[in-house]
ZAKOLFI-143672 format. One record per residue (C-alpha): y, z, x; residue in three letters. Coordinates in pm, 1 decimal. Example, Ala and Ser with C-alpha at 12.3 -4.5 7.8 and 13.67 -1.06 7.14 Angstrom:
# ZAKOLFI-143672
(node (-450.0,780.0,1230.0),"ALA")
(node (-106.0,714.0,1367.0),"SER")
//
This chain:
# ZAKOLFI-143672
(node (-12530.1,-18045.9,-1623.7),"MET")
(node (-12802.3,-17863.0,-1814.3),"LYS")
(node (-12718.8,-17523.8,-1953.4),"LYS")
(node (-12920.7,-17222.1,-1843.8),"ALA")
(node (-13205.2,-17087.1,-2051.3),"ASN")
(node (-13155.8,-16776.4,-2259.2),"SER")
(node (-13255.2,-16437.1,-2113.6),"PRO")
(node (-13625.8,-16373.2,-2107.3),"GLY")
(node (-13723.9,-16733.3,-2039.4),"THR")
(node (-13930.0,-16786.0,-1727.2),"LEU")
(node (-13703.9,-16961.6,-1475.7),"LEU")
(node (-13820.8,-17152.5,-1172.4),"PHE")
(node (-13656.1,-17378.2,-917.9),"LYS")
(node (-13887.6,-17665.6,-995.4),"ALA")
(node (-14146.1,-17755.6,-1254.2),"LEU")
(node (-14474.4,-17580.5,-1193.1),"ALA")
(node (-14734.0,-17840.1,-1109.4),"CYS")
(node (-15023.7,-17718.7,-1323.8),"VAL")
(node (-15369.4,-17869.9,-1285.9),"VAL")
(node (-15598.0,-17839.2,-1588.2),"PHE")
(node (-15962.4,-17854.1,-1489.5),"LEU")
(node (-16097.4,-17671.1,-1790.7),"VAL")
(node (-15905.2,-17578.0,-2102.5),"GLY")
(node (-15524.2,-17581.7,-2124.1),"ALA")
(node (-15227.2,-17380.6,-2002.5),"MET")
(node (-14864.9,-17374.6,-2117.1),"THR")
(node (-14625.9,-17548.9,-1875.6),"MET")
(node (-14359.3,-17322.2,-1726.8),"LEU")
(node (-13991.7,-17391.5,-1804.6),"THR")
(node (-13774.9,-17518.5,-1514.0),"PRO")
(node (-13462.1,-17344.7,-1393.3),"ALA")
(node (-13113.9,-17464.5,-1479.7),"SER")
(node (-13013.5,-17789.1,-1316.2),"ALA")
(node (-12693.7,-17837.0,-1121.7),"SER")
(node (-12478.6,-18141.6,-1067.5),"ALA")
(node (-12452.1,-18065.3,-699.1),"ALA")
(node (-12816.4,-17988.4,-635.8),"GLY")
(node (-12998.7,-17665.7,-563.4),"THR")
(node (-12812.2,-17413.9,-356.1),"SER")
(node (-12942.2,-17356.9,-5.2),"ALA")
(node (-13146.0,-17045.2,46.8),"GLY")
(node (-13313.5,-17068.8,-291.7),"ALA")
(node (-13690.8,-17096.0,-288.5),"THR")
(node (-13876.1,-17371.0,-474.7),"ILE")
(node (-14203.1,-17220.0,-590.8),"TRP")
(node (-14489.4,-17450.5,-678.8),"ASN")
(node (-14775.4,-17283.5,-864.7),"VAL")
(node (-15112.4,-17451.5,-928.2),"VAL")
(node (-15371.2,-17296.0,-1158.4),"ASP")
(node (-15736.3,-17371.5,-1191.1),"VAL")
(node (-15939.3,-17251.1,-1488.2),"GLN")
(node (-16316.5,-17269.6,-1504.6),"TRP")
(node (-16611.1,-17134.0,-1695.3),"SER")
(node (-16947.0,-17009.2,-1595.4),"THR")
(node (-17176.4,-16923.2,-1876.5),"GLY")
(node (-16962.8,-16758.6,-2143.7),"THR")
(node (-16695.5,-16626.5,-1899.6),"ALA")
(node (-16361.7,-16798.4,-1827.7),"THR")
(node (-16188.2,-16749.3,-1498.2),"TYR")
(node (-15848.3,-16839.4,-1342.7),"HIS")
(node (-15724.2,-16877.4,-989.2),"ASN")
(node (-15386.9,-16980.3,-854.2),"GLN")
(node (-15229.6,-17102.4,-534.0),"ALA")
(node (-14858.4,-17106.5,-449.8),"THR")
(node (-14631.0,-17277.3,-203.1),"ALA")
(node (-14271.8,-17161.7,-142.6),"GLY")
(node (-14023.5,-17401.8,9.1),"ILE")
(node (-13678.2,-17273.5,106.8),"ALA")
(node (-13397.9,-17517.8,33.0),"VAL")
(node (-13220.8,-17620.3,352.2),"ALA")
(node (-12845.8,-17613.3,404.8),"VAL")
(node (-12698.7,-17962.1,409.2),"LEU")
(node (-12378.8,-18004.3,603.6),"ALA")
(node (-12073.8,-18104.7,404.4),"ALA")
(node (-11731.9,-18182.0,546.0),"THR")
(node (-11510.8,-17878.7,474.6),"PRO")
(node (-11174.0,-17916.5,308.3),"THR")
(node (-10888.6,-17794.7,529.6),"LEU")
(node (-10544.1,-17696.3,408.0),"THR")
(node (-10269.5,-17626.5,663.4),"ALA")
(node (-10000.5,-17378.9,558.2),"LEU")
(node (-9718.4,-17421.6,624.8),"PRO")
(node (-9675.6,-17788.1,705.2),"THR")
(node (-9539.3,-17925.3,1031.7),"ASN")
(node (-9184.9,-17821.2,1115.8),"ARG")
(node (-8904.9,-17820.6,1370.0),"THR")
(node (-8802.1,-17503.1,1550.7),"VAL")
(node (-8556.8,-17402.6,1819.5),"LEU")
(node (-8686.3,-17346.3,2169.2),"ALA")
(node (-8801.5,-16986.1,2197.6),"GLY")
(node (-8872.3,-16954.8,1824.9),"ALA")
(node (-9196.5,-16804.8,1694.0),"PHE")
(node (-9424.1,-17024.8,1485.5),"VAL")
(node (-9732.1,-16921.5,1286.4),"THR")
(node (-9969.5,-17158.9,1109.9),"TYR")
(node (-10275.3,-17080.1,900.7),"SER")
(node (-10569.5,-17295.6,800.6),"THR")
(node (-10759.1,-17246.1,477.4),"ALA")
(node (-11110.1,-17386.3,500.8),"VAL")
(node (-11316.9,-17450.3,187.4),"GLN")
(node (-11691.9,-17479.7,222.0),"SER")
(node (-11837.6,-17784.4,49.9),"ASN")
(node (-12198.4,-17725.5,153.2),"SER")
(node (-12481.9,-17642.6,-82.2),"ASN")
(node (-12519.8,-17294.1,60.2),"GLY")
(node (-12400.9,-17064.8,334.4),"GLN")
(node (-12283.0,-17256.7,636.7),"ASP")
(node (-12112.3,-17155.0,958.4),"THR")
(node (-11811.8,-17353.6,1074.4),"TYR")
(node (-11739.0,-17336.0,1444.6),"THR")
(node (-11365.0,-17346.6,1514.5),"ILE")
(node (-11238.6,-17521.2,1824.8),"THR")
(node (-10875.6,-17548.4,1931.2),"GLN")
(node (-10723.2,-17810.6,2157.4),"THR")
(node (-10366.9,-17735.5,2260.5),"ALA")
(node (-10171.2,-18034.2,2382.8),"GLU")
(node (-9870.9,-17909.2,2579.3),"GLY")
(node (-9520.1,-18043.0,2570.5),"LEU")
(node (-9389.3,-18256.1,2852.6),"THR")
(node (-9203.3,-18016.8,3084.4),"ASN")
(node (-9216.0,-17741.6,2823.4),"ILE")
(node (-9426.9,-17434.6,2883.0),"ALA")
(node (-9657.0,-17329.1,2599.7),"ALA")
(node (-9555.5,-16966.2,2638.0),"ALA")
(node (-9700.5,-16724.3,2384.7),"GLY")
(node (-9975.5,-16949.0,2248.9),"TYR")
(node (-10247.7,-16744.6,2081.9),"THR")
(node (-10591.2,-16890.9,2012.2),"VAL")
(node (-10704.0,-16804.9,1657.2),"PRO")
(node (-10990.3,-16567.7,1593.5),"ALA")
(node (-11268.5,-16571.5,1496.1),"PRO")
(node (-11420.0,-16865.3,1680.3),"GLY")
(node (-11649.9,-16933.5,1386.5),"SER")
(node (-11671.3,-16831.4,1024.8),"ILE")
(node (-11958.7,-16822.1,778.1),"ALA")
(node (-11868.9,-16944.4,430.4),"LEU")
(node (-12066.9,-16969.3,112.1),"TRP")
(node (-12095.6,-17285.6,-90.1),"GLY")
(node (-12294.5,-17314.9,-408.1),"GLY")
(node (-12300.0,-17434.6,-765.9),"THR")
(node (-12258.5,-17283.1,-1107.0),"ILE")
(node (-12581.8,-17280.0,-1306.4),"THR")
(node (-12411.1,-17138.1,-1611.3),"ARG")
(node (-12101.9,-16944.6,-1718.5),"ALA")
(node (-12045.0,-16753.4,-2039.1),"ASP")
(node (-11830.9,-16929.3,-2297.6),"VAL")
(node (-11682.7,-16588.6,-2378.5),"THR")
(node (-11469.1,-16636.3,-2065.0),"LEU")
(node (-11598.1,-16322.6,-1899.3),"ASP")
(node (-11512.4,-16466.2,-1560.1),"GLY")
(node (-11871.7,-16443.2,-1434.8),"VAL")
(node (-12056.9,-16734.9,-1276.6),"ILE")
(node (-12432.1,-16738.2,-1232.3),"ARG")
(node (-12599.9,-16900.9,-936.2),"LEU")
(node (-12963.7,-16991.6,-871.3),"PRO")
(node (-13167.9,-16681.4,-797.8),"GLY")
(node (-13192.3,-16609.3,-426.8),"GLY")
(node (-12880.1,-16810.3,-346.8),"SER")
(node (-12624.8,-16661.7,-106.2),"PRO")
(node (-12324.2,-16505.9,-278.3),"THR")
(node (-11966.7,-16491.3,-148.3),"PRO")
(node (-11836.9,-16162.8,-14.1),"ALA")
(node (-11624.8,-15937.8,-234.3),"VAL")
(node (-11260.3,-15999.1,-152.9),"GLY")
(node (-11314.6,-16361.9,-54.8),"SER")
(node (-11180.3,-16661.1,-243.3),"TYR")
(node (-11377.8,-16909.6,-449.0),"VAL")
(node (-11244.6,-17249.1,-545.8),"ASN")
(node (-11353.8,-17369.8,-890.3),"ILE")
(node (-11330.5,-17746.5,-890.0),"THR")
(node (-11078.4,-17856.9,-1148.2),"GLY")
(node (-10980.7,-17499.0,-1230.5),"ARG")
(node (-10820.4,-17331.6,-932.6),"GLY")
(node (-10868.8,-17039.9,-700.4),"LEU")
(node (-11033.2,-16707.8,-784.5),"TYR")
(node (-11084.9,-16376.8,-607.7),"LEU")
(node (-11437.9,-16238.7,-590.2),"VAL")
(node (-11434.1,-15885.1,-732.5),"SER")
(node (-11809.3,-15815.4,-756.8),"ALA")
(node (-12145.9,-15978.2,-685.3),"THR")
(node (-12508.2,-15922.6,-779.9),"THR")
(node (-12751.2,-16100.9,-547.0),"PRO")
(node (-13044.8,-16157.7,-786.1),"GLY")
(node (-13374.3,-16298.5,-658.2),"ASN")
(node (-13572.1,-16620.2,-661.6),"ALA")
(node (-13883.5,-16671.8,-867.3),"ALA")
(node (-14210.9,-16609.1,-684.1),"SER")
(node (-14565.7,-16731.1,-730.8),"GLY")
(node (-14877.8,-16547.1,-844.9),"ALA")
(node (-15223.9,-16511.4,-697.5),"THR")
(node (-15416.4,-16444.9,-1017.9),"SER")
(node (-15387.1,-16436.6,-1393.5),"ALA")
(node (-15353.1,-16060.8,-1370.3),"ALA")
(node (-15041.5,-16094.2,-1150.1),"ALA")
(node (-14808.8,-16339.7,-1328.6),"PRO")
(node (-14520.0,-16511.2,-1157.6),"SER")
(node (-14203.8,-16308.5,-1089.8),"THR")
(node (-13910.7,-16414.6,-1302.2),"LEU")
(node (-13602.4,-16560.2,-1142.3),"GLU")
(node (-13300.1,-16330.4,-1162.6),"VAL")
(node (-12978.2,-16525.9,-1128.0),"GLU")
(node (-12714.5,-16412.8,-882.7),"ALA")
(node (-12383.6,-16328.6,-1049.6),"THR")
(node (-12031.3,-16350.0,-913.0),"VAL")
(node (-11742.2,-16185.3,-1098.1),"THR")
(node (-11407.9,-16357.6,-1048.1),"LEU")
(node (-11042.6,-16274.0,-1104.7),"ALA")
(node (-10751.0,-16522.3,-1091.6),"PRO")
(node (-10595.9,-16545.2,-745.5),"ALA")
(node (-10269.4,-16672.9,-602.6),"THR")
(node (-10358.4,-16707.7,-237.1),"ARG")
(node (-10362.7,-17062.7,-103.7),"TRP")
(node (-10249.0,-17189.8,-440.1),"GLY")
(node (-9916.7,-17366.6,-381.4),"TYR")
(node (-9704.5,-17628.5,-551.5),"SER")
(node (-9450.5,-17709.3,-283.7),"GLY")
(node (-9349.0,-17359.7,-171.4),"SER")
(node (-9423.9,-17191.8,-506.2),"THR")
(node (-9745.1,-16990.8,-543.2),"ALA")
(node (-9958.2,-17084.3,-843.6),"ILE")
(node (-10135.2,-16818.3,-1050.2),"VAL")
(node (-10470.2,-16955.8,-1168.7),"HIS")
(node (-10528.6,-16779.1,-1498.9),"ALA")
(node (-10771.9,-17025.1,-1659.3),"ASP")
(node (-11114.0,-16862.2,-1662.2),"ALA")
(node (-11300.0,-17148.8,-1829.9),"THR")
(node (-11584.1,-17181.4,-1584.7),"LEU")
(node (-11853.6,-17385.6,-1758.8),"VAL")
(node (-12012.1,-17671.2,-1570.3),"GLY")
(node (-11803.8,-17688.7,-1254.4),"VAL")
(node (-11884.2,-17662.4,-885.3),"GLN")
(node (-11775.7,-17373.1,-665.2),"THR")
(node (-11700.2,-17336.9,-297.6),"GLY")
(node (-11574.0,-17044.1,-95.0),"GLN")
(node (-11227.8,-17056.8,58.8),"VAL")
(node (-11113.7,-16841.7,347.5),"ASN")
(node (-10823.2,-16814.8,589.3),"ALA")
(node (-11028.1,-16930.0,883.3),"ALA")
(node (-10769.3,-16916.9,1155.6),"ASP")
(node (-10411.6,-16829.8,1239.5),"THR")
(node (-10226.6,-17007.1,1516.1),"LEU")
(node (-9936.5,-16822.4,1676.3),"SER")
(node (-9708.3,-17001.9,1914.9),"PHE")
(node (-9382.6,-16910.9,2083.8),"THR")
(node (-9215.3,-17236.2,2180.8),"ALA")
(node (-9116.1,-17237.7,2546.2),"GLY")
(node (-8788.4,-17370.3,2680.9),"SER")
(node (-8760.0,-17704.9,2857.7),"PRO")
(node (-8757.3,-17665.8,3233.8),"THR")
(node (-8461.7,-17901.1,3244.8),"SER")
(node (-8187.6,-17949.5,2985.7),"SER")
(node (-8227.5,-18324.6,3029.7),"SER")
(node (-8576.9,-18309.4,2878.7),"VAL")
(node (-8441.0,-18255.7,2529.3),"GLY")
(node (-8683.9,-18227.3,2239.4),"ASP")
(node (-9060.9,-18216.3,2263.6),"GLY")
(node (-9368.9,-18224.3,2041.8),"ILE")
(node (-9634.0,-17952.5,2059.0),"TYR")
(node (-9956.4,-18064.4,1890.7),"ALA")
(node (-10255.9,-17837.3,1836.0),"THR")
(node (-10578.8,-17988.4,1709.1),"THR")
(node (-10794.8,-17755.7,1501.0),"CYS")
(node (-11153.7,-17876.3,1443.9),"THR")
(node (-11416.2,-17716.5,1215.9),"PHE")
(node (-11775.3,-17822.0,1284.3),"THR")
(node (-12061.4,-17740.8,1049.3),"SER")
(node (-12365.5,-17584.1,1211.2),"THR")
(node (-12583.7,-17738.9,941.1),"ALA")
(node (-12680.1,-18104.3,948.5),"THR")
(node (-12683.1,-18397.2,711.5),"THR")
(node (-13006.8,-18563.6,603.5),"LEU")
(node (-12967.3,-18791.4,903.8),"ALA")
(node (-12937.9,-18491.4,1136.7),"GLY")
(node (-12566.4,-18531.8,1210.0),"ALA")
(node (-12328.8,-18237.5,1222.8),"LYS")
(node (-12010.7,-18284.7,1022.4),"LEU")
(node (-11663.2,-18188.4,1131.6),"LEU")
(node (-11313.3,-18184.5,991.0),"GLN")
(node (-10994.3,-18183.2,1194.9),"THR")
(node (-10635.6,-18092.0,1119.4),"THR")
(node (-10340.6,-18115.2,1356.6),"VAL")
(node (-10047.7,-17874.7,1361.0),"PHE")
(node (-9733.9,-18036.3,1498.1),"THR")
(node (-9437.0,-17830.4,1610.2),"THR")
(node (-9124.1,-18011.3,1719.5),"ARG")
(node (-8924.9,-17800.3,1962.1),"VAL")
(node (-8557.1,-17892.6,1953.6),"SER")
(node (-8358.9,-17809.1,2266.0),"MET")
(node (-7982.4,-17871.0,2261.2),"PRO")
(node (-7863.7,-18049.5,2574.7),"ASN")
(node (-7517.2,-17924.0,2671.2),"VAL")
(node (-7315.5,-18121.8,2925.4),"THR")
(node (-6984.7,-18042.8,3090.2),"ILE")
(node (-6730.5,-18276.6,3246.5),"SER")
(node (-6426.9,-18180.6,3453.9),"LYS")
(node (-6106.3,-18384.6,3470.0),"TRP")
(node (-5783.2,-18331.7,3664.0),"PHE")
(node (-5426.8,-18460.2,3678.6),"ARG")
(node (-5177.0,-18403.5,3960.8),"THR")
(node (-4832.8,-18267.7,3874.7),"ILE")
(node (-4604.1,-18396.4,4146.9),"THR")
(node (-4269.4,-18253.4,4255.0),"GLY")
(node (-4365.8,-17894.7,4331.3),"GLY")
(node (-4299.7,-17753.2,3982.6),"SER")
(node (-4559.1,-17665.3,3716.7),"PRO")
(node (-4582.9,-17914.6,3436.7),"GLY")
(node (-4612.6,-17869.4,3062.8),"THR")
(node (-4968.5,-17787.3,2963.6),"ILE")
(node (-5149.6,-18076.7,2796.7),"THR")
(node (-5216.3,-17957.5,2442.4),"THR")
(node (-5371.0,-18268.8,2286.5),"THR")
(node (-5710.5,-18382.0,2414.5),"ILE")
(node (-5950.3,-18647.8,2283.0),"SER")
(node (-6287.0,-18517.4,2409.9),"PRO")
(node (-6484.9,-18837.9,2355.0),"ALA")
(node (-6227.9,-19062.6,2525.7),"SER")
(node (-6219.3,-19178.1,2887.6),"ASN")
(node (-5984.2,-19033.7,3002.7),"PRO")
(node (-5940.9,-18753.4,2746.4),"PRO")
(node (-5561.5,-18770.3,2786.6),"ALA")
(node (-5310.8,-18974.7,2986.0),"ALA")
(node (-5301.8,-18908.8,3359.5),"GLY")
(node (-5641.7,-18744.0,3388.5),"PHE")
(node (-5899.3,-18859.4,3639.6),"PHE")
(node (-6231.1,-18750.0,3783.6),"GLN")
(node (-6324.4,-18689.4,4146.1),"THR")
(node (-6236.5,-18977.6,4376.5),"GLY")
(node (-5956.0,-19111.1,4160.1),"SER")
(node (-5597.4,-19027.9,4078.8),"GLY")
(node (-5308.5,-18902.1,4291.1),"THR")
(node (-5391.4,-18661.2,4574.9),"ALA")
(node (-5185.0,-18342.3,4539.7),"PRO")
(node (-4973.5,-18208.8,4825.9),"LYS")
(node (-4954.0,-17840.7,4919.0),"PRO")
(node (-4713.4,-17668.7,4678.0),"GLY")
(node (-4786.1,-17912.2,4394.7),"GLU")
(node (-4977.8,-17827.3,4079.9),"TYR")
(node (-5310.0,-17955.1,3942.5),"VAL")
(node (-5419.6,-17932.5,3579.9),"GLU")
(node (-5792.7,-17914.0,3505.0),"TYR")
(node (-5957.2,-18013.8,3175.5),"CYS")
(node (-6310.5,-17889.4,3099.3),"LEU")
(node (-6501.5,-18062.9,2818.7),"ILE")
(node (-6829.5,-17902.7,2699.7),"ILE")
(node (-7045.2,-18121.0,2472.2),"HIS")
(node (-7361.6,-18051.0,2272.2),"ASN")
(node (-7548.2,-18382.1,2283.0),"ASN")
(node (-7804.5,-18281.5,2022.0),"HIS")
(node (-7755.6,-18437.5,1680.4),"SER")
(node (-7915.4,-18160.3,1475.6),"SER")
(node (-7950.5,-17837.5,1676.6),"VAL")
(node (-7668.0,-17601.1,1773.4),"ALA")
(node (-7645.4,-17420.3,2106.3),"SER")
(node (-7533.9,-17058.7,2111.3),"SER")
(node (-7368.1,-16824.3,2360.5),"ASN")
(node (-7216.9,-17113.9,2552.1),"ASN")
(node (-7052.9,-16955.4,2854.0),"THR")
(node (-6821.6,-17141.4,3089.9),"VAL")
(node (-6770.9,-17015.5,3444.8),"VAL")
(node (-6512.5,-17200.0,3657.4),"ASP")
(node (-6390.6,-17002.3,3960.6),"PRO")
(node (-6045.8,-17092.1,4089.6),"VAL")
(node (-6103.2,-17358.7,4356.6),"PRO")
(node (-6051.1,-17269.3,4722.3),"ALA")
(node (-5704.7,-17341.9,4860.3),"TYR")
(node (-5549.5,-17300.4,4516.9),"THR")
(node (-5390.5,-17019.6,4313.0),"THR")
(node (-5419.1,-16986.6,3935.6),"TYR")
(node (-5089.6,-17038.0,3755.5),"HIS")
(node (-5062.9,-16742.8,3517.2),"ALA")
(node (-5085.7,-16795.1,3140.5),"ASN")
(node (-5174.1,-17161.8,3154.6),"THR")
(node (-5517.1,-17151.0,2989.3),"THR")
(node (-5542.7,-17331.1,2655.1),"ASP")
(node (-5856.1,-17409.9,2455.8),"SER")
(node (-6006.8,-17533.3,2131.1),"VAL")
(node (-6368.8,-17454.0,2050.6),"LEU")
(node (-6651.2,-17619.3,1857.8),"ASN")
(node (-6468.5,-17927.2,1731.8),"VAL")
(node (-6548.9,-18291.7,1662.3),"GLY")
(node (-6466.0,-18599.2,1870.4),"ASN")
(node (-6119.4,-18666.7,1723.9),"ALA")
(node (-5798.6,-18577.7,1911.4),"ALA")
(node (-5770.5,-18197.4,1921.7),"GLN")
(node (-5475.5,-17960.3,1957.5),"THR")
(node (-5529.0,-17672.7,2200.7),"LEU")
(node (-5397.7,-17316.8,2168.9),"SER")
(node (-5313.8,-17057.2,2439.0),"PRO")
(node (-5583.3,-16813.6,2554.6),"VAL")
(node (-5461.7,-16488.0,2709.2),"ALA")
(node (-5538.8,-16426.6,3076.5),"ASP")
(node (-5776.7,-16147.4,3167.0),"ASN")
(node (-5629.6,-15918.1,3436.2),"SER")
(node (-5418.4,-16198.3,3568.3),"GLY")
(node (-5689.3,-16464.0,3590.1),"VAL")
(node (-5801.1,-16741.9,3361.1),"SER")
(node (-6079.9,-16645.4,3121.1),"VAL")
(node (-6304.6,-16908.4,3278.8),"VAL")
(node (-6260.6,-16744.6,3619.7),"ALA")
(node (-6319.4,-16387.9,3500.9),"GLN")
(node (-6639.5,-16199.7,3577.0),"ALA")
(node (-6909.1,-16317.9,3336.2),"GLY")
(node (-6716.7,-16632.0,3242.7),"GLY")
(node (-6576.0,-16735.7,2905.0),"TYR")
(node (-6819.5,-16716.8,2611.7),"ASN")
(node (-6716.8,-16994.1,2373.6),"THR")
(node (-6978.0,-16899.2,2111.2),"GLY")
(node (-7172.1,-17155.4,1909.4),"ILE")
(node (-7147.9,-17524.9,1978.3),"LEU")
(node (-7260.8,-17716.4,1671.4),"SER")
(node (-7459.0,-18041.3,1694.4),"PRO")
(node (-7253.7,-18320.8,1858.4),"SER")
(node (-6944.7,-18094.9,1888.3),"ASN")
(node (-6711.8,-18019.0,2178.6),"TYR")
(node (-6525.4,-17724.5,2329.7),"SER")
(node (-6217.1,-17796.9,2547.3),"ILE")
(node (-6045.0,-17575.4,2806.0),"ILE")
(node (-5733.3,-17660.3,3011.2),"VAL")
(node (-5566.1,-17459.9,3288.2),"TYR")
(node (-5338.4,-17515.6,3593.0),"GLN")
(node (-5354.3,-17413.8,3960.7),"VAL")
(node (-5113.7,-17454.8,4255.7),"GLN")
(node (-5233.3,-17604.0,4584.0),"VAL")
(node (-5160.7,-17370.2,4875.0),"LYS")
//
């Protein structure tokens, strides 16, 4: 990259094409070159001069042509913060996208969102990001002071980033724009008496920034203000996606994936006329614990209540000796006792369920046998020892109004409840 000329030098976007018909004229000095090309919006002025004589008099005349540099589309760089994650059903998720302009000037990126819903899970609370498009500046450094004043200088007439926006300095880090001076492009002349207007470079004053600078989850402070000879591009938080994960319509659905595609399309075009786009996908995995309950019974024959079963193996079939499910086992006679065993299981391997409430009204044609409710809560699949649970107003806690809240059920764990009734 060529360094900029010292103040006072005539700067132009291109060499002046000077035609000498009579006599000679000093060639004008070109503007600073840039590794990434001239920034869009700058004007390339071409000045041609003709000098002639008639008799003893010498005359000059000039013609100019100004060509505005076009914006060339460049695929923006997208950074998704935070990364994809897993949440509980009903949890609130927010994602942000940082978009960095890589064009040679100001470009507008149109934002489109495609929400792909979960199977049998409602996308409740999904909020489409705003704005629907964002104009960002992209340009190049023509020169920067070696005194580390934090000021970059762009070709005169180039667009400048807005104060408060973020500029990425390639190989250096992220900076906050604190001030700008627009400058102006060089212009042509119509006669020797009206010389060409000098180019005034646009200036951008920068301060180190922390936003969007992350190493893992740790923010990075970019304090290096060495700015010579590197490319710049504006960075902005282009969109924020808010999403409240819905609950599965059926507990058998289990987990689901919610994918949202975020696409940024440049309104400028490439040399071939194609519009460029960049896409990022946010993926939210909604984890829904699937709680199942099984009910077992054993008949206590002889007309007298039996000893409550206090050791249960929840993952076994049956969970204890003598227990059966509907359609099996010994049919009780009126006056005999039946013992029920309720086993509640969280089938999810990584997500707990909370506020698990068991409601089991005393079956018709039976009477609850007082003080026969035992339980053990939130345990593994090994054999478990149950403990008594006090009745509530003479009824089992599972038959009380509102049921029996067993609290949290950790992933893959069980809660067990046993009680006895007498057949009328």
